[in-house]
C-alpha positions as CSV (number, residue, x, y, z in Angstrom):
1,X,192.9,52.8,83.3
2,X,189.2,53.5,83.6
3,X,187.1,50.4,85.1
4,X,185.0,49.0,87.6
5,X,185.7,50.4,91.2
6,X,182.7,48.4,92.7
7,X,179.7,46.7,91.8
8,X,176.3,45.7,93.5
9,X,173.4,43.5,92.5
10,X,169.6,42.9,93.3
11,X,167.1,40.2,92.5
12,X,163.6,39.6,93.8
13,X,163.1,36.4,96.1
14,X,159.8,35.6,94.3
15,X,159.9,32.9,91.4
16,X,157.6,31.2,89.3
17,X,158.2,28.0,86.9
18,X,157.3,27.6,83.4
19,X,155.1,24.5,84.3
20,X,152.9,26.9,86.4
21,X,152.6,29.4,83.5
22,X,151.6,26.4,80.7
23,X,149.2,25.4,83.2
24,X,147.1,28.4,82.9
25,X,147.2,28.6,79.1
26,X,146.7,24.9,78.4
27,X,150.2,23.8,77.2
28,X,153.3,22.0,78.1
29,X,155.0,24.8,80.1
30,X,157.6,22.3,81.5
31,X,158.7,21.4,77.9
32,X,158.4,24.9,76.6
33,X,160.9,25.9,79.4
34,X,163.3,23.2,78.7
35,X,163.2,24.1,75.0
36,X,164.2,27.9,76.1
37,X,166.6,26.5,78.9
38,X,164.7,28.2,81.6
39,X,163.9,26.4,84.8
40,X,162.2,29.5,86.8
41,X,162.1,33.3,86.4
42,X,162.0,36.0,89.2
43,X,159.1,37.9,89.8
44,X,158.9,41.5,91.5
45,X,156.8,42.1,94.7
46,X,154.2,44.6,94.4
47,X,156.3,47.0,96.0
48,X,159.3,46.4,93.8
49,X,159.9,48.1,90.6
50,X,162.6,49.5,88.5
51,X,163.6,52.4,91.1
52,X,163.5,50.2,94.0
53,X,165.9,47.3,92.5
54,X,168.2,49.9,91.3
55,X,168.4,51.4,94.5
56,X,168.9,48.2,96.3
57,X,171.9,47.3,93.6
58,X,173.4,50.9,94.1
59,X,173.7,50.7,97.8
60,X,175.1,47.0,97.5
61,X,177.9,48.8,95.4
62,X,178.3,51.8,97.9
63,X,178.6,49.5,100.8
64,X,181.6,47.7,99.5
65,X,183.8,50.6,98.9
66,X,184.9,53.6,101.1
67,X,183.7,56.4,98.5
68,X,181.5,59.2,99.6
69,X,178.0,60.0,98.0
70,X,179.5,63.2,97.0
71,X,182.2,61.9,95.2
72,X,179.7,60.1,92.6
73,X,179.2,62.8,90.0
74,X,176.5,61.0,87.7
75,X,174.1,58.4,88.1
76,X,172.5,56.8,84.9
77,X,169.7,54.1,84.8
78,X,169.2,52.0,82.1
79,X,165.8,50.2,81.8
80,X,162.6,49.6,79.5
81,X,160.7,49.4,82.5
82,X,160.9,52.8,84.3
83,X,158.1,53.5,86.6
84,X,157.4,56.9,85.2
85,X,156.9,57.8,81.5
86,X,157.8,61.2,82.3
87,X,160.0,61.5,85.8
88,X,163.7,60.1,85.9
89,X,164.4,57.0,87.8
90,X,168.0,58.2,88.3
91,X,166.8,61.2,90.6
92,X,165.0,58.7,92.8
93,X,168.0,56.3,93.2
94,X,170.3,59.5,93.7
95,X,168.3,61.0,96.4
96,X,168.1,57.5,98.2
97,X,171.9,57.2,98.2
98,X,172.1,61.0,99.5
99,X,174.2,61.6,95.9
100,X,172.1,64.6,95.1
101,X,172.2,67.5,94.5
102,X,175.8,68.2,93.0
103,X,175.4,65.6,90.4
104,X,174.0,64.8,87.0
105,X,171.6,62.2,86.2
106,X,169.6,60.6,83.3
107,X,167.5,57.6,82.4
108,X,168.7,55.6,79.3
109,X,166.5,53.3,77.1
110,X,167.8,50.9,74.5
111,X,165.9,47.4,75.3
112,X,168.4,45.2,77.0
113,X,171.8,47.1,76.6
114,X,170.8,50.4,78.4
115,X,172.7,49.3,81.4
116,X,175.9,48.8,79.0
117,X,175.4,52.2,77.3
118,X,175.4,53.8,81.1
119,X,178.8,52.2,81.6
120,X,180.2,53.7,78.4
121,X,179.0,57.0,79.0
122,X,180.3,56.9,82.5
123,X,183.6,55.7,81.2
124,X,183.8,58.7,79.0
125,X,183.2,61.2,82.0
126,X,185.9,59.6,84.1
127,X,188.3,59.7,81.3
128,X,187.6,63.4,80.4
129,X,188.1,63.9,84.3
130,X,184.8,65.5,84.4
131,X,183.9,63.5,87.3
132,X,186.0,60.9,89.8
133,X,183.2,58.1,89.9
134,X,179.9,57.6,87.8
135,X,177.1,54.9,88.7
136,X,175.7,53.0,86.0
137,X,172.8,50.9,86.6
138,X,171.0,48.4,84.4
139,X,167.6,47.4,85.9
140,X,164.1,46.2,84.6
141,X,161.0,44.5,85.6
142,X,160.3,43.2,82.3
143,X,156.8,42.9,80.8
144,X,155.1,40.0,79.0
145,X,151.5,39.9,77.7
146,X,149.5,36.9,79.3
147,X,149.8,33.7,77.1
148,X,152.8,35.5,75.0
149,X,156.2,33.6,74.8
150,X,157.7,36.4,76.7
151,X,155.8,35.4,79.5
152,X,158.0,32.4,80.3
153,X,161.2,34.7,80.5
154,X,160.6,38.1,81.4
155,X,161.6,38.8,84.7
156,X,163.1,41.3,87.2
157,X,166.7,42.4,88.6
158,X,169.4,44.7,88.2
159,X,173.3,45.7,89.0
160,X,175.1,48.6,89.5
161,X,178.6,49.6,88.6
162,X,180.6,52.3,90.0
163,X,182.8,53.5,87.3
164,X,186.0,55.4,88.0
165,X,189.8,55.2,87.7
166,X,191.2,54.6,91.2
167,X,190.9,51.5,93.0
168,X,189.8,49.9,90.1
169,X,188.9,45.9,90.6
170,X,188.3,45.4,86.8
171,X,190.4,47.4,84.0
172,X,188.1,47.8,81.0
173,X,190.4,47.6,78.2
174,X,188.4,48.4,75.5
175,X,184.6,49.0,74.4
176,X,182.8,49.0,71.1
177,X,179.4,49.1,69.7
178,X,177.7,47.7,66.7
179,X,174.2,49.1,66.1
180,X,171.7,48.9,63.1
181,X,167.9,49.8,62.7
182,X,166.6,46.1,63.2
183,X,162.8,46.4,64.8
184,X,162.8,42.9,66.2
185,X,160.9,44.1,69.2
186,X,159.2,47.4,70.5
187,X,156.4,48.8,72.5
188,X,154.5,52.0,71.5
189,X,153.7,54.9,73.9
190,X,150.4,53.9,75.8
191,X,150.9,50.2,75.1
192,X,151.4,47.8,78.3
193,X,153.2,45.1,76.7
194,X,155.5,44.9,74.1
195,X,155.5,43.2,70.6
196,X,158.6,40.9,69.1
197,X,159.3,39.7,65.5
198,X,159.3,35.9,66.8
199,X,161.8,34.0,65.1
200,X,163.1,37.3,63.3
201,X,164.6,38.2,66.9
202,X,166.9,35.4,66.4
203,X,169.5,35.5,63.4
204,X,169.1,39.0,61.7
205,X,168.7,40.6,65.5
206,X,170.6,38.8,68.3
207,X,173.1,36.7,66.7
208,X,173.9,38.9,63.8
209,X,174.5,41.9,66.4
210,X,176.6,39.7,68.9
211,X,178.8,37.9,66.5
212,X,179.5,41.4,64.6
213,X,180.2,43.2,68.0
214,X,182.3,40.2,69.4
215,X,184.2,40.3,66.0
216,X,185.4,43.9,66.6
217,X,186.4,43.2,69.9
218,X,188.8,40.4,68.8
219,X,190.0,42.1,65.7
220,X,191.0,45.4,68.1
221,X,192.3,43.4,70.9
222,X,194.1,41.0,68.6
223,X,192.3,38.2,71.2
224,X,190.8,34.8,70.5
225,X,188.1,33.1,72.6
226,X,190.9,31.0,74.5
227,X,192.3,34.4,75.6
228,X,189.6,34.7,78.0
229,X,188.7,33.3,81.3
230,X,184.8,34.0,81.3
231,X,182.3,35.5,78.7
232,X,179.1,37.0,79.3
233,X,176.8,37.3,76.6
234,X,172.9,38.8,76.6
235,X,170.7,36.1,77.6
236,X,167.0,36.7,76.4
237,X,166.8,33.1,77.2
238,X,169.2,30.0,78.5
239,X,169.4,28.9,74.7
240,X,170.7,31.6,72.7
241,X,173.9,32.6,74.6
242,X,175.3,29.0,74.3
243,X,174.5,28.4,70.8
244,X,176.3,32.2,70.1
245,X,179.3,31.2,72.4
246,X,179.9,28.2,70.2
247,X,179.5,30.0,67.4
248,X,182.3,32.3,68.4
249,X,184.5,29.4,69.7
250,X,184.1,29.9,73.4
251,X,183.9,26.5,75.7
252,X,181.0,25.8,78.1
253,X,183.0,26.5,81.1
254,X,183.5,29.8,80.2
255,X,180.0,30.8,80.0
256,X,178.6,28.8,82.7
257,X,179.3,31.3,85.8
258,X,177.8,34.5,84.0
259,X,174.6,32.6,82.7
260,X,171.8,33.2,85.2
261,X,168.7,33.0,83.0
262,X,168.1,29.3,83.3
263,X,167.4,30.5,86.8
264,X,165.8,33.8,87.0
265,X,165.0,34.3,83.7
266,X,165.8,37.4,81.5
267,X,166.5,40.5,83.4
268,X,166.6,42.5,80.1
269,X,168.6,45.7,81.0
270,X,170.2,43.7,84.2
271,X,171.0,40.7,82.3
272,X,174.6,41.2,81.2
273,X,175.4,43.3,84.2
274,X,174.1,40.7,86.6
275,X,176.2,37.9,84.8
276,X,179.3,40.1,84.9
277,X,178.8,40.7,88.7
278,X,178.6,36.7,89.2
279,X,181.6,36.5,87.5
280,X,183.2,39.2,89.6
281,X,182.1,37.4,92.8
282,X,184.6,34.7,92.0
283,X,187.3,36.0,89.9
284,X,190.9,36.3,90.6
285,X,193.4,38.8,89.7
286,X,194.5,38.3,86.0
287,X,190.9,36.9,84.9
288,X,189.7,38.2,81.5
289,X,186.1,38.7,80.8
290,X,184.6,38.9,77.5
291,X,181.5,40.9,78.0
292,X,178.9,41.6,75.2
293,X,175.5,43.3,75.5
294,X,172.6,43.2,73.1
295,X,169.4,45.4,72.8
296,X,166.4,44.9,70.6
297,X,166.2,47.7,67.9
298,X,169.1,46.5,67.8
299,X,172.8,46.7,69.0
300,X,175.4,45.6,70.9
301,X,178.1,47.2,73.3
302,X,181.4,44.8,73.7
303,X,183.8,44.8,76.6
304,X,187.1,43.4,77.1
305,X,187.5,43.4,81.1
306,X,190.8,42.2,83.1
307,X,190.2,41.9,87.0
308,X,193.1,43.7,88.7
309,X,194.9,42.9,92.0
310,X,192.3,45.2,93.8
311,X,189.9,42.4,93.8
312,X,191.8,40.7,96.7
313,X,191.3,43.8,99.1
314,X,187.6,44.6,97.5
315,X,184.9,43.8,100.2
316,X,182.6,41.7,98.4
317,X,181.3,40.5,101.9
318,X,179.6,44.0,102.7
319,X,176.8,43.0,100.0
320,X,174.8,40.1,98.9
321,X,176.6,37.8,96.3
322,X,175.0,37.0,93.1
323,X,174.5,33.2,93.9
324,X,173.0,34.2,97.0
325,X,170.4,36.5,95.4
326,X,169.5,33.8,92.7
327,X,169.4,30.8,95.5
328,X,166.8,32.7,97.9
329,X,163.9,31.7,96.3
330,X,159.9,31.7,97.3
331,X,157.8,30.0,94.4
332,X,154.4,31.3,93.8
333,X,151.6,30.1,91.5
334,X,149.9,32.1,88.5
335,X,147.2,33.8,90.6
336,X,149.9,35.4,93.0
337,X,151.9,36.2,90.1
338,X,149.3,37.9,88.0
339,X,148.3,40.1,91.3
340,X,152.0,40.8,91.8
341,X,152.4,41.8,88.1
342,X,149.0,43.8,87.7
343,X,147.6,41.5,85.3
344,X,144.3,41.3,87.4
345,X,142.3,44.4,86.5
346,X,139.7,45.0,89.5
347,X,136.2,46.4,88.4
348,X,134.8,49.7,89.7
349,X,132.6,47.9,92.2
């Protein structure tokens, strides 16, 4: 069975609260944050970007297993905030991990589900015996225009999964996708900040695709919500995944562990993979995990995952847990946030 052999995560330590963002724009940011179920969001430092976050997450994944870098046949980085418009992030990560040159690498982009797409591609390469192991990464330093609702949620973080068929700590029993052309969120070439369809991003985009993809998993696997110990849904805010989980029939205790947005905001391509990493941090053999990634534009990737006995001998302690990464926090004000996110444009003088 092809599945997850190792995983690693990284979340920047800096945080900003909705109340501080709202203070600058003259609105009740605390109330707005509560409406989204977001208490704070992560902010990347000036020297952190998708490449550095991906590298830290990938190093954590490698530290937990006895796999040589030469055994990784592919590195895929899913993100919508690659540091270069033309220059792969994946080669930077591969070079930092000493995986080059006998491998393949590519950057992927599908809004917030590029990381889960990387998992699916990696599964196919391992199943075909083309490579023993592949590295699938979901990482972002997401953008929000000053004063835009996105500014309250768009954050930074990422996770890396090593996919293989030996010493698998979590079998991927099944995966499927549901995709349509639903333009709920976009950013054209040359534009600094993305635009979104407001309420259009809810019913016809997020909820339609999450529910449809979930039902595909249920039907193919002949399962029901109660057959799973945990559910991880894409989390653009802390409100949508709770509502979607309720619509599908899941209980609060099934979604709580993997729901990180209330504490670190929406990490986009990293969101579902970080949530799944948080579950794997505490999972036991036999635990079953229901995972649905969503990307605007729009599509979903669904996974039915079962934790194996290998988790008992897996070296979780050799890399930071998601809980530790979430809890280490340094709060900043809007001026520092604006400086870190390059929202302040300096003049020629």
